[in-house]
C-alpha positions in Angstrom: -66.9 -196.2 212.9 -70.6 -196.1 212.2 -70.4 -192.6 210.7 -67.4 -193.7 208.6 -69.2 -196.7 207.2 -72.2 -194.6 206.4 -70.0 -191.9 204.7 -68.4 -194.6 202.6 -71.8 -195.9 201.6 -73.0 -192.5 200.5 -69.8 -191.8 198.5 -70.1 -195.3 196.9 -73.7 -194.5 195.9 -72.8 -191.2 194.4 -69.6 -192.3 192.6 -70.7 -195.5 191.0 -71.0 -193.7 187.7 -67.4 -192.3 187.6 -65.1 -195.3 187.4 -62.3 -193.8 185.4 -59.0 -193.0 187.1 -59.0 -189.9 189.3 -62.8 -189.9 189.5 -64.2 -188.1 192.5 -67.7 -188.1 193.9 -70.0 -186.2 191.6 -71.2 -183.1 193.2 -68.7 -183.2 196.0 -67.6 -179.9 197.5 -70.2 -177.8 195.6 -73.4 -178.5 197.5 -75.2 -179.7 194.4 -77.0 -182.9 193.8 -74.9 -185.6 192.1 -74.9 -185.8 188.3 -77.2 -188.3 186.7 -75.9 -191.0 184.4 -76.5 -190.6 180.7 -79.2 -193.0 179.5 -77.7 -195.8 177.5 -74.2 -195.2 178.8 -72.0 -198.1 179.9 -72.5 -197.1 183.5 -76.3 -196.6 183.5 -77.7 -198.7 186.4 -80.5 -201.1 185.8 -83.0 -199.0 187.7 -83.1 -195.6 189.3 -84.4 -196.0 192.9 -84.9 -192.2 193.4 -88.0 -190.7 191.7 -87.5 -187.2 190.4 -89.4 -184.2 191.4 -89.0 -180.5 192.1 -88.6 -180.5 195.9 -85.6 -178.9 197.5 -83.9 -179.0 201.0 -81.1 -176.7 202.0 -79.2 -176.0 205.3 -75.9 -175.1 206.9 -73.8 -177.4 209.0 -72.0 -175.8 211.9 -69.8 -176.9 214.9 -72.0 -176.8 218.0 -69.1 -175.4 220.1 -67.3 -172.9 217.8 -70.1 -172.1 215.4 -67.8 -172.5 212.5 -69.1 -174.2 209.3 -68.4 -177.9 208.9 -67.0 -178.4 205.4 -67.2 -181.5 203.3 -69.6 -183.3 205.6 -71.9 -186.0 204.2 -75.6 -185.4 204.1 -77.6 -188.5 203.3 -81.3 -188.6 202.3 -82.9 -191.7 203.9 -86.1 -193.5 203.1 -88.3 -193.0 206.1 -89.5 -196.6 206.1 -86.3 -198.5 205.4 -83.7 -195.9 206.7 -81.6 -196.7 203.6 -79.8 -193.9 201.8 -81.4 -193.0 198.4 -79.6 -189.7 197.7 -77.0 -187.4 199.2 -74.8 -184.4 199.0 -71.8 -182.8 200.7 -71.4 -179.4 202.4 -69.3 -176.8 200.8 -66.6 -174.6 202.3 -69.3 -172.5 204.1 -71.1 -175.6 205.5 -74.0 -175.2 203.0 -75.7 -178.3 201.5 -78.4 -178.6 198.8 -80.7 -181.5 197.9 -82.9 -180.7 195.0 -85.1 -182.4 192.4 -86.7 -184.4 195.2 -90.0 -186.3 194.7 -92.9 -185.9 197.1 -92.6 -188.2 200.1 -91.4 -188.5 203.7 -87.6 -188.6 204.5 -85.0 -188.3 207.2 -81.6 -186.6 206.9 -78.4 -188.2 208.2 -75.4 -185.9 208.9 -71.9 -187.5 209.2 -68.3 -186.4 209.3 -65.2 -187.8 210.9 -64.7 -186.3 214.3 -68.4 -185.5 214.9 -71.2 -187.6 216.2 -73.8 -188.8 213.6 -77.0 -186.8 213.7 -80.3 -187.9 212.2 -83.2 -185.4 211.6 -86.9 -185.8 212.4 -89.3 -186.8 209.6 -89.3 -184.4 206.8 -92.3 -184.2 204.4 -91.6 -183.0 200.9 -94.5 -181.9 198.7 -94.6 -180.8 195.2 -92.7 -177.5 194.9 -91.3 -177.7 198.5 -88.4 -175.4 199.2 -87.3 -176.1 202.8 -84.5 -174.3 204.5 -83.4 -176.0 207.7 -81.2 -173.2 208.7 -78.2 -174.0 211.0 -77.8 -177.6 211.8 -75.4 -178.1 214.7 -73.0 -181.1 214.9 -71.4 -182.1 218.2 -67.7 -183.2 218.3 -67.2 -186.9 219.1 -64.6 -186.6 221.8 -64.5 -190.4 222.3 -63.4 -191.2 218.7 -59.6 -191.0 219.1 -59.5 -192.9 222.4 -61.7 -195.7 221.0 -59.6 -196.4 217.9 -57.1 -199.2 218.2 -54.9 -199.7 215.1 -53.5 -203.2 215.0 -52.4 -203.5 211.4 -49.8 -201.8 209.3 -50.1 -199.8 206.1 -48.9 -201.8 203.0 -45.3 -201.1 202.1 -46.2 -201.4 198.4 -49.4 -200.4 196.7 -50.5 -200.4 193.1 -52.6 -197.7 191.5 -54.0 -197.3 188.1 -50.9 -195.9 186.5 -48.1 -196.4 189.0 -46.6 -198.5 191.7 -46.2 -196.8 195.1 -43.6 -197.5 197.7 -44.5 -196.1 201.2 -41.1 -195.0 202.3 -42.4 -193.4 205.5 -42.7 -196.9 206.9 -39.0 -197.5 206.6 -37.3 -197.0 209.9 -33.8 -197.9 208.8 -33.7 -195.0 206.3 -33.7 -192.3 209.1 -30.5 -190.3 208.7 -29.9 -191.6 205.2 -30.8 -190.0 201.8 -33.1 -190.7 198.9 -30.6 -193.2 197.4 -31.0 -195.4 200.5 -34.8 -195.4 200.0 -34.7 -196.1 196.2 -32.6 -199.2 196.7 -35.7 -200.8 198.3 -38.2 -199.9 195.6 -39.3 -202.7 193.3 -37.9 -202.6 189.8 -35.3 -200.0 190.8 -31.6 -200.5 191.2 -29.1 -198.1 192.7 -25.4 -198.7 192.5 -22.8 -197.8 195.1 -22.2 -194.4 193.4 -25.9 -193.6 193.6 -26.7 -194.0 189.9 -30.4 -195.2 189.4 -31.7 -197.6 186.8 -35.2 -199.0 186.2 -35.4 -202.5 184.7 -31.7 -202.3 183.9 -31.9 -198.9 182.1 -30.4 -195.7 183.4 -32.6 -193.6 181.2 -35.0 -192.7 184.0 -36.6 -189.3 184.7 -36.6 -188.4 188.4 -39.1 -185.8 189.7 -39.5 -184.4 193.1 -43.2 -183.8 194.1 -44.0 -184.0 190.3 -41.5 -181.2 189.6 -38.2 -181.3 187.8 -35.1 -179.5 189.0 -31.9 -178.6 187.3 -29.9 -180.2 190.1 -31.4 -183.5 189.0 -30.4 -182.6 185.5 -26.8 -182.2 186.5 -26.6 -185.4 188.4 -29.3 -187.7 189.7 -26.9 -189.3 192.1 -25.9 -186.0 193.7 -29.5 -184.8 193.8 -30.6 -187.9 195.7 -28.0 -187.2 198.4 -29.6 -183.8 199.0 -33.0 -185.3 199.8 -33.2 -186.6 203.4 -34.8 -190.0 203.7 -36.8 -188.8 206.7 -38.8 -186.4 204.5 -39.8 -188.9 201.8 -43.4 -190.1 202.0 -43.7 -192.2 198.9 -41.7 -193.2 195.8 -43.9 -193.6 192.7 -42.6 -195.8 189.8 -44.4 -195.0 186.4 -43.3 -197.5 183.8 -45.8 -196.6 181.1 -46.5 -192.8 181.3 -49.5 -191.4 179.5 -49.4 -188.7 176.8 -49.8 -186.1 179.5 -46.2 -186.7 180.7 -43.2 -185.4 178.8 -41.9 -187.9 176.4 -38.5 -188.2 178.0 -37.3 -191.0 180.2 -37.3 -194.1 178.0 -37.4 -196.6 180.9 -40.0 -194.6 182.9 -40.5 -192.0 185.6 -39.7 -192.0 189.3 -41.6 -189.4 191.4 -40.3 -188.8 194.9 -43.2 -187.4 197.1 -42.1 -185.7 200.3 -44.1 -185.4 203.4 -46.6 -182.5 203.7 -49.2 -181.5 206.1 -52.8 -180.7 205.3 -54.0 -180.0 208.9 -54.8 -176.8 210.7 -52.3 -175.5 213.3 -48.6 -175.2 213.6 -45.8 -177.8 214.0 -42.0 -177.9 214.0 -40.2 -181.2 213.4 -36.5 -181.5 214.4 -34.6 -184.6 213.2 -31.0 -185.5 212.9 -28.4 -188.2 213.1 -24.7 -188.8 213.7 -22.6 -191.6 212.5 -19.1 -192.7 211.5 -19.4 -191.6 207.9 -21.9 -188.7 208.1 -24.2 -186.5 210.1 -27.4 -184.6 209.4 -29.7 -182.1 210.9 -33.1 -181.0 209.6 -35.9 -178.6 210.6 -39.4 -178.7 209.1 -42.0 -176.2 210.1 -45.7 -176.0 208.9 -48.4 -173.5 209.7 -51.9 -173.5 208.4 -54.9 -171.4 209.2 -58.1 -171.3 207.3 -57.5 -171.4 203.6 -53.8 -170.5 203.7 -50.8 -172.7 204.5 -47.0 -172.1 204.8 -44.1 -174.5 205.1 -40.5 -173.8 205.8 -37.8 -176.5 205.8 -34.1 -176.7 206.0 -31.8 -179.7 205.9 -28.0 -180.1 206.1 -26.0 -183.2 205.6 -22.2 -183.7 206.0 -20.4 -186.8 204.6 -16.9 -187.5 205.9 -14.5 -190.4 206.3 -15.8 -191.8 203.0 -12.8 -193.8 201.9 -12.1 -195.9 198.9 -9.4 -197.3 196.6 -9.1 -198.5 193.0 -6.7 -200.4 190.8 -6.6 -200.6 187.0 -4.8 -202.9 184.7 -5.1 -201.9 181.0 -3.5 -202.5 177.7 -3.6 -200.6 174.4 -2.3 -201.5 171.0 0.3 -199.3 169.3 2.3 -199.5 166.0 5.3 -200.7 168.0 3.4 -203.3 170.1 1.3 -203.6 173.2 1.5 -201.0 176.0 0.5 -202.1 179.5 -0.5 -199.7 182.2 -1.0 -200.4 185.9 -2.6 -197.8 188.1 -3.6 -197.6 191.8 -4.9 -194.9 194.2 -6.7 -194.3 197.4 -9.6 -191.9 197.6 -11.3 -189.7 200.2 -14.6 -187.9 199.8 -15.9 -185.0 201.8 -19.3 -183.5 201.0 -21.8 -180.9 202.4 -25.4 -180.8 201.2 -28.1 -178.2 202.0 -31.7 -178.1 201.0 -34.0 -175.1 202.0 -37.5 -174.6 200.9 -40.4 -172.1 201.4 -43.9 -173.2 200.3 -47.2 -171.4 200.2 -50.7 -172.4 199.2 -54.0 -170.6 199.2 -57.5 -171.7 198.4 -59.0 -168.6 196.7 -62.5 -170.2 196.9 -64.0 -173.6 197.0 -63.0 -174.3 193.4 -59.8 -172.3 192.9 -56.4 -172.7 194.4 -52.9 -171.1 194.1 -49.6 -172.6 195.2 -46.1 -171.4 195.0 -42.7 -172.5 196.4 -39.0 -171.4 196.3 -36.2 -173.9 196.9 -32.5 -173.6 197.2 -30.2 -176.6 197.1 -26.4 -176.5 197.6 -23.7 -179.2 197.2 -20.1 -178.7 198.1 -17.9 -181.8 197.4 -14.2 -182.4 197.6 -12.7 -185.6 196.3 -9.0 -186.5 196.8 -7.2 -189.2 194.8 -4.0 -189.7 196.8 -0.9 -191.3 195.3 -2.4 -192.0 191.9 0.5 -194.1 190.8 0.7 -195.0 187.1 3.3 -197.6 185.8 3.6 -197.8 182.0 5.4 -200.7 180.3 6.4 -199.8 176.8 6.9 -202.6 174.2 10.6 -202.4 174.1 11.4 -201.2 177.6 12.1 -203.4 180.6 11.6 -200.8 183.3 8.3 -199.0 183.5 7.7 -195.2 183.2 6.4 -194.0 186.6 4.0 -191.1 187.2 2.6 -190.2 190.6 0.2 -187.5 191.4 -2.3 -186.2 194.0 -5.6 -185.0 192.5 -8.1 -182.8 194.2 -11.5 -182.2 192.6 -14.0 -179.5 193.8 -17.6 -180.0 192.7 -19.6 -177.0 193.9 -23.2 -176.4 193.0 -26.1 -174.1 193.8 -29.7 -174.5 192.5 -32.7 -172.2 192.7 -36.2 -173.6 191.8 -39.3 -171.4 191.9 -42.7 -172.4 190.7 -46.3 -171.2 190.8 -49.5 -173.1 190.0 -53.1 -171.9 189.4 -55.9 -174.5 189.4 -59.6 -174.0 188.7 -62.1 -176.8 189.2 -65.5 -176.3 187.5 -67.1 -179.6 188.4 -65.9 -183.1 189.2 -63.3 -184.1 186.6 -63.4 -180.7 184.8 -60.3 -178.8 185.6 -58.1 -176.0 184.2 -54.5 -175.3 185.4 -51.7 -173.0 184.5 -48.2 -173.7 185.7 -44.9 -171.9 185.6 -41.4 -172.9 186.6 -38.0 -171.3 186.8 -34.9 -173.3 187.6 -31.1 -172.5 187.5 -28.1 -174.5 188.5 -24.7 -172.9 188.8 -21.8 -175.4 189.0 -18.1 -175.3 189.5 -16.3 -178.6 188.6 -12.5 -178.1 188.8 -9.5 -180.2 189.5 -5.9 -179.6 190.4 -3.2 -182.3 190.0 0.1 -182.1 191.8 2.7 -184.2 189.8 5.2 -185.8 192.2 8.9 -186.7 191.7 9.6 -190.2 190.7 12.5 -190.2 193.1 10.6 -189.8 196.4 7.0 -189.6 195.3 6.6 -186.5 197.6 8.2 -183.5 195.9 5.9 -181.6 193.6 7.6 -181.1 190.3 4.7 -179.4 188.4 1.0 -178.9 188.5 -2.1 -179.1 186.2 -5.5 -177.5 186.5 -8.8 -177.8 184.6 -11.6 -175.3 185.3 -15.1 -176.0 184.2 -17.7 -173.3 185.1 -21.2 -173.9 183.9 -24.8 -172.9 184.4 -28.1 -174.6 183.4 -31.2 -172.5 183.2 -34.7 -173.5 182.4 -38.1 -171.8 182.2 -41.3 -173.6 181.6 -44.9 -172.6 180.9 -47.7 -175.3 180.9 -51.4 -175.4 180.3 -53.6 -178.4 181.1 -57.4 -178.9 180.7 -59.5 -182.0 181.4 -63.2 -182.6 181.1 -65.6 -185.6 181.3 -67.7 -186.8 178.4 -70.9 -188.4 179.7 -70.1 -190.4 182.8 -67.5 -192.9 181.7 -65.1 -190.9 179.5 -62.5 -188.3 180.1 -60.6 -186.1 177.7 -57.3 -184.3 178.6 -55.3 -181.9 176.5 -52.7 -179.3 177.0 -49.6 -177.5 175.8 -46.1 -176.8 177.1 -43.1 -174.7 176.3 -39.6 -175.4 177.8 -36.8 -172.9 177.3 -33.3 -174.0 178.2 -29.9 -172.3 178.2 -26.7 -174.2 179.0 -23.3 -172.6 179.3 -20.1 -174.7 179.8 -16.8 -172.7 180.0 -13.6 -174.8 180.3 -9.9 -173.9 180.4 -6.6 -175.7 181.0 -3.6 -174.4 183.0 -0.2 -175.6 184.1 2.5 -174.5 186.6 6.2 -175.5 186.4 6.6 -176.0 190.1 4.8 -176.0 193.4 5.4 -172.3 193.9 4.8 -171.2 190.3 1.6 -169.5 189.3 -0.7 -171.2 186.9 -0.6 -170.0 183.3 -2.8 -171.1 180.4 -1.8 -174.3 178.7 -1.2 -173.2 175.1 -1.3 -176.8 173.9 -4.9 -177.2 175.1 -6.9 -174.0 174.4 -10.1 -173.5 176.3 -13.5 -172.8 175.0 -17.1 -172.1 175.9 -20.2 -174.1 174.8 -23.5 -172.2 174.4 -26.3 -174.7 174.1 -29.9 -173.6 173.7 -32.7 -176.0 173.6 -36.4 -175.0 173.3 -39.3 -177.5 173.2 -42.8 -176.9 172.1 -45.2 -179.7 173.0 -48.9 -180.5 172.9 -50.9 -183.6 173.8 -54.3 -185.2 173.7 -55.4 -188.1 176.0 -58.7 -190.0 176.1 -59.9 -192.4 178.8 -62.8 -194.8 178.5 -64.3 -197.0 181.3 -66.7 -199.8 180.2 -69.4 -201.6 182.0 -67.4 -204.7 181.8 -64.7 -203.1 184.0 -62.2 -202.3 181.2 -60.3 -199.0 181.4 -58.6 -197.8 178.2 -56.4 -194.7 178.2 -54.9 -193.7 174.8 -53.2 -190.6 173.7 -50.5 -189.0 171.7 -47.9 -186.3 172.3 -46.0 -184.2 169.8 -42.8 -182.4 170.7 -40.7 -180.2 168.4 -37.2 -179.4 169.6 -35.2 -176.4 168.5 -31.4 -176.7 169.1 -28.7 -174.2 168.7 -25.1 -175.0 169.8 -22.2 -172.7 169.3 -18.7 -172.2 170.6 -17.0 -168.9 171.7 -14.0 -170.1 169.6 -15.3 -172.2 166.7 -11.7 -173.0 165.5 -11.1 -175.0 168.6 -14.6 -176.5 168.9 -15.6 -180.0 167.8 -17.6 -181.1 164.8 -20.2 -183.8 164.3 -19.7 -187.0 162.3 -20.6 -185.1 159.1 -17.9 -182.5 159.7 -20.4 -179.7 160.3 -21.2 -177.7 163.5 -25.0 -177.4 163.1 -27.6 -179.5 164.8 -30.9 -180.0 163.0 -34.2 -179.3 164.7 -36.4 -182.4 165.1 -40.0 -183.4 165.9 -41.3 -186.5 167.6 -44.8 -188.0 167.7 -45.1 -190.1 170.9 -48.1 -192.4 171.1 -49.2 -194.4 174.2 -52.0 -196.7 175.2 -52.9 -198.4 178.5 -55.5 -201.0 178.9 -56.5 -202.5 182.3 -59.2 -205.0 183.3 -60.5 -205.3 186.8 -61.1 -209.0 187.4 -62.7 -208.5 190.8 -61.4 -209.8 194.2 -58.5 -207.4 194.1 -57.1 -208.8 190.8 -56.1 -206.5 187.9 -54.4 -207.1 184.6 -52.8 -204.4 182.4 -51.3 -204.1 178.9 -49.4 -201.0 177.8 -47.4 -199.6 174.9 -45.6 -196.3 174.7 -42.8 -194.6 172.8 -40.3 -192.5 174.6 -37.4 -190.2 173.7 -34.2 -189.5 175.6 -32.4 -186.3 174.9 -28.7 -186.2 175.8 -27.7 -184.5 179.0 -24.6 -182.4 179.7 -22.7 -185.5 180.8 -22.7 -186.6 177.1 -22.7 -183.1 175.5 -19.8 -181.4 177.4 -16.8 -181.0 175.2 -14.5 -180.4 178.1 -11.7 -183.1 178.0 -11.6 -184.6 181.5 -8.0 -185.7 182.1 -8.0 -186.0 185.9 -7.0 -189.6 185.3 -4.5 -189.2 182.5 -4.8 -192.8 181.3 -8.6 -192.7 181.0 -9.8 -189.4 179.5 -13.4 -188.5 178.6 -14.9 -186.0 176.2 -18.5 -185.3 175.3 -20.2 -184.7 172.0 -22.5 -181.7 171.7 -24.0 -182.9 168.4 -25.8 -185.9 169.8 -29.4 -186.7 168.7 -32.1 -188.1 171.0 -32.7 -191.8 171.6 -36.0 -193.4 170.6 -37.5 -196.3 172.7 -40.5 -198.5 172.2 -41.9 -200.2 175.3 -44.5 -202.9 175.8 -45.6 -204.2 179.2 -48.1 -206.8 180.5 -48.7 -207.0 184.2 -51.1 -208.6 186.7 -51.6 -208.1 190.4 -53.8 -209.5 193.2 -54.5 -209.0 196.8 -55.0 -212.4 198.5 -55.9 -212.3 202.1 -53.7 -209.2 202.8 -50.9 -210.5 200.6 -50.1 -208.2 197.6 -48.5 -209.9 194.6 -47.4 -208.4 191.3 -45.9 -209.8 188.1 -45.0 -208.0 185.0 -43.4 -208.9 181.6 -41.8 -206.2 179.6 -39.8 -205.7 176.4 -38.2 -202.6 174.9 -36.1 -201.6 171.9 -33.9 -198.4 171.9 -32.7 -197.1 168.6 -30.2 -194.4 168.0 -28.8 -195.2 171.4 -26.2 -192.8 172.8 -23.3 -195.2 173.2 -19.8 -194.9 174.7 -17.2 -195.5 172.0 -13.7 -196.1 173.2 -10.5 -195.8 171.3 -6.9 -194.7 172.0 -5.3 -191.3 171.9 -1.9 -189.8 172.4 -1.8 -187.7 175.5 0.8 -185.6 177.2 1.9 -187.4 180.4 4.2 -186.6 183.3 6.0 -183.3 184.0 4.2 -180.4 182.2 7.6 -178.8 181.3 9.1 -182.0 179.8 6.0 -184.2 179.0 6.1 -187.7 177.7 3.5 -188.6 175.1 1.9 -192.0 175.3 -1.3 -193.7 174.4 -4.3 -193.6 176.7 -7.9 -194.8 176.6 -10.4 -192.1 175.3 -14.2 -192.3 175.8 -16.5 -190.4 173.5 -20.3 -190.7 172.7 -22.1 -191.4 169.5 -25.6 -192.2 168.3 -24.6 -195.6 167.0 -26.2 -198.0 169.5 -29.2 -200.3 169.8 -30.4 -202.0 172.9 -33.0 -204.8 173.2 -34.2 -205.9 176.6 -37.0 -208.2 177.8 -37.7 -209.6 181.3 -39.8 -210.4 184.2 -40.4 -208.5 187.5 -41.9 -210.4 190.5 -42.6 -209.0 194.0 -44.9 -209.3 196.9 -45.7 -207.7 200.2 -47.9 -208.7 203.1 -48.5 -208.4 206.8 -48.5 -211.3 209.2 -50.1 -211.4 212.7 -50.8 -207.6 212.4 -47.2 -206.9 213.5 -44.8 -208.4 211.0 -44.5 -207.0 207.5 -42.6 -209.0 204.9 -41.8 -208.0 201.3 -39.4 -208.8 198.5 -39.0 -209.4 194.8 -36.8 -210.5 192.0 -36.0 -208.9 188.6 -34.9 -211.1 185.7 -34.1 -209.7 182.3 -32.0 -210.3 179.2 -30.2 -207.4 177.5 -28.6 -207.3 174.1 -26.4 -204.3 173.1 -24.6 -203.3 169.9 -23.1 -200.1 168.6 -23.7 -200.8 164.9 -20.4 -199.2 164.0 -19.0 -200.4 160.7 -15.4 -199.8 161.7 -14.1 -203.2 163.2 -11.9 -201.3 165.6 -15.0 -199.8 167.3 -17.6 -202.4 166.6 -18.9 -204.1 169.7 -21.8 -206.1 170.9 -22.7 -208.0 174.1 -25.6 -209.8 175.6 -26.6 -211.7 178.8 -29.0 -212.2 181.6 -29.1 -210.0 184.7 -30.8 -211.1 188.0 -31.5 -208.7 190.9 -33.5 -209.1 194.1 -34.4 -207.6 197.5 -36.0 -208.8 200.8 -37.3 -206.6 203.6 -38.9 -207.4 206.9 -40.2 -205.2 209.7 -41.7 -205.8 213.1 -43.8 -203.5 215.3 -43.7 -204.2 219.0 -45.4 -202.8 222.0 -44.5 -199.6 223.8 -43.3 -197.9 220.5 -40.6 -200.3 219.6 -39.9 -201.3 216.0 -37.2 -203.1 214.0 -36.4 -203.6 210.3 -34.0 -205.7 208.2 -33.2 -205.2 204.5 -31.0 -206.9 202.0 -30.6 -206.7 198.3 -28.3 -207.6 195.4 -27.8 -206.7 191.8 -26.4 -209.3 189.5 -23.5 -208.9 187.1 -24.2 -206.0 184.7 -23.8 -206.5 181.0 -22.2 -203.5 179.3 -21.4 -202.9 175.7 -17.7 -203.8 175.9 -17.6 -205.7 179.1 -19.1 -206.5 182.5 -19.4 -205.1 186.0 -19.5 -207.5 188.9 -22.3 -208.2 191.3 -23.0 -205.8 194.1 -25.0 -206.3 197.3 -26.1 -204.2 200.3 -27.9 -204.7 203.6 -29.1 -202.7 206.6 -30.9 -203.2 209.8 -32.2 -200.9 212.5 -34.3 -200.4 215.6 -36.4 -197.4 216.7 -38.2 -196.4 219.9 -41.0 -193.8 219.8 -41.8 -191.7 222.8 -44.6 -189.4 223.9 -47.3 -190.5 221.5 -44.8 -190.6 218.6 -43.7 -187.0 219.1 -40.2 -188.1 219.7 -38.1 -191.0 218.5 -34.6 -192.5 218.9 -33.1 -195.0 216.6 -30.0 -197.0 215.7 -29.3 -198.1 212.1 -26.4 -199.9 210.5 -25.5 -200.8 206.9 -22.9 -203.1 205.3 -21.0 -203.4 208.6 -19.5 -206.8 207.8 -17.7 -206.0 204.5 -14.6 -203.9 204.8 -14.1 -203.2 202.0 -16.7 -204.2 199.4 -14.8 -204.7 196.2 -16.5 -204.3 192.8 -14.8 -205.4 189.6 -15.2 -204.4 186.0 -13.7 -205.5 182.7 -13.5 -203.9 179.3 -12.5 -205.5 175.9 -12.2 -204.3 172.3 -9.8 -205.1 169.4 -7.4 -202.3 170.4 -7.7 -202.1 174.2 -8.5 -204.0 177.4 -9.0 -203.0 181.0 -9.6 -204.8 184.3 -10.4 -202.6 187.3 -11.4 -203.1 190.9 -12.9 -200.5 193.2 -13.0 -200.8 197.0 -15.8 -199.2 198.9 -15.3 -198.7 202.6 -19.0 -198.0 203.1 -19.7 -199.7 206.5 -21.8 -197.3 208.5 -23.5 -196.9 211.9 -25.7 -194.0 212.8 -27.8 -192.8 215.8 -30.9 -190.9 214.8 -33.4 -188.8 216.6 -36.5 -186.7 215.9 -38.8 -184.4 217.9 -42.1 -182.8 217.0 -43.3 -179.5 218.5 -46.8 -178.2 218.1 -50.3 -179.5 217.4 -52.5 -180.0 214.4 -56.2 -180.5 214.1 -58.4 -182.0 211.4 -58.7 -179.9 208.2 -60.9 -180.3 205.2 -59.5 -182.5 202.4 -57.1 -180.6 200.2 -57.6 -180.2 196.5 -55.2 -182.2 194.3 -52.3 -180.0 193.4 -50.9 -179.6 189.9 -47.3 -179.5 189.2 -44.9 -179.2 186.3 -43.4 -182.5 185.1 -40.4 -182.1 182.8 -38.9 -185.5 182.2 -36.9 -185.5 179.0 -33.1 -185.6 179.5 -30.8 -188.6 179.6 -29.0 -188.7 182.9 -26.1 -190.7 184.2 -22.4 -190.6 184.2 -22.2 -190.9 180.5 -22.7 -194.0 178.4 -25.5 -195.3 180.5 -23.1 -196.9 182.9 -20.7 -198.3 180.3 -17.7 -196.5 181.7 -15.7 -198.5 184.2 -16.7 -197.3 187.7 -13.9 -196.0 189.9 -14.0 -194.8 193.4 -14.8 -191.1 193.3 -13.3 -190.3 189.9 -11.7 -186.9 189.7 -12.2 -184.6 186.8 -13.7 -181.4 185.4 -16.2 -183.1 183.1 -19.3 -181.8 184.9 -21.3 -178.7 184.5 -24.9 -177.8 183.9 -26.9 -179.6 181.2 -30.0 -179.0 179.2 -32.9 -179.7 181.5 -36.3 -181.0 180.5 
């Protein structure tokens, strides 16, 4: 403990002149003397206690047992009379340290590093021009350190950093055996619905990164991507509500970065973890090997979901020239999914200032959704008996994603860094459905069949350059450039068969087509950070992005046109400014004020022109000619640490113009037997840039540890939203407004002998949508875990939503020409047994350099319409496919 305190004292003394975010100890890792502050700068100390001279002391620190160099150890220069540190340095990767520009005098040297005993030298006399080489200085391992440490507290579940809020997910024992969606439900300011769709402060326009990297699987569907990430492998979740100019301009509400667990230690380990439950099972392997400057990681994870049952019911009316048509619809659903995630990682420290990292990842998703007995009863205006249509629908959603990236980083001195990054990602997706139409006499005999095939791919290549350098000691400049090259292909076709035995033939009434969508983005940015003596930090910057778009169809005659009747999409440029101001009030109190502009490009969910008719009474079609949304955000927040209790409050407001909005009308659709169809009106959903959304609200949350064993945290989100689609046609014109309240509460206890328990509960208030509402949803979970053999093994039991069978969520939709009331039943009660076991041993390694990574965050995600569409249990359909990735 003494060596640790002395190390902190030395670091504090050598870093007091670098207060801006990301600052590291001047001179650290290079064996040179710390940089001197610039006279007259805001961080210049009142006096300099160390006289300057031309004396020099060098040496090499080695392990007394192995003879290997001791890297990154602290070397303190002590005043011989007071024994107080007056200067210092750190050893480099070869154990070498250098203290230069020393004034004549008598000194001692103090050597310190975690895991070694402190060592103090004899008196050293420095004269004018002294160049003293101490040779090899041997440090002895402190074998008593580990046995003497007694940790009685718990790491904070929630932390706040300069530009982000961090949720420490590795402290969550109930998440074992779950997925990333289960973890995100517990993160302040985030909301995850029962289908896995994520929103931040009520907005679904959120960019999700994995280890600061994008992936085309996230582009296709955030909800499905979260299911591929095992909760056991998540270390932290970072919420960035006001990104700087360095981040891509996409994600109007903010950025969520999921950081997975990594190892920076020497040696080899293999972790085995898994779980089995009534609705799903999982098994994962994670191996790490590191020796010297090189490290490898290999991980594999598989997850099976079964017995995921549900049901839904719709009651809708549409206006027709002859009167009102009423449609009643019911169905039961069953989902079966298989997820796989496999990754190989490699990193190499070329020298003390240069590093190279690379990784290859493959993700797979195979999902089958069945809608059984999808019974539709249609009451025509002048008919007493309803028209009946019954069908069984099977949807296959198959996906494979390859991500490969490489990063080169060169550090010249503290805060001066150059990096080059490259990324390749491709997602291939099959999203097909087959509908068996049943006889109205017995609802069992198949009279005819329909099929919709939608094959797609989404490919993205990215090149990125970043450079940062300090100016004086209290300023930092960052600039860079980026190129993103995307190609999206969505091929769709429609087929029909006259009986159960007949082969499928093309449906001539609905010709297929292929969308070719190319999107290339050229971006550059400049960011400036200033830290003042009065503890203000100001970070301002601007980013300019120019987007080139080219969309074509294989058959232009059957394609769609935009609102102007043309098939061209103009290129566009966007200037995105941002400014963040923070003030350290002392005593753990901070206040922040931020403004930024963001853009949100449409994803394939909104662009795909495939007409999804899996549910024939509610069809959906995308619009490939959509433009991006533009959002202005302003935020004021304050936080404080009061005797171990962390509190945070933030006020925010945002306005989104040119919003991509779901516009609903009616259309005449072939219904019933494909040989002798009946034509009737159905609800059709399309998307236009005609919306505006205003929102303002308050986020409150806190977290603390009581009695060293009990951690308690929770929060509440209150905001008002106002939506309008600005459509001049009274049939389509709509607006809505209201307050939304959400909250969460979590408590965990740590007991003796490796026992732990945790309880979590949360609720999201009624959602305000453009043309209606969605009812309140709530969720809860609790679990216990027992660790064995010094935490090398564990066994746990977790349960969620076990008292609601089913949980029913309701939604309503209203417009001058249609209305809909729907209810969805979720049979999501679950119990699972989890286990983990760790093989191998790791030893202390030198601190690793901060790794760079690509951060593409510029595509609007979601199920289309930002959640406007009524939610149904596992809707079937072929409306998926790859989408342009950021």
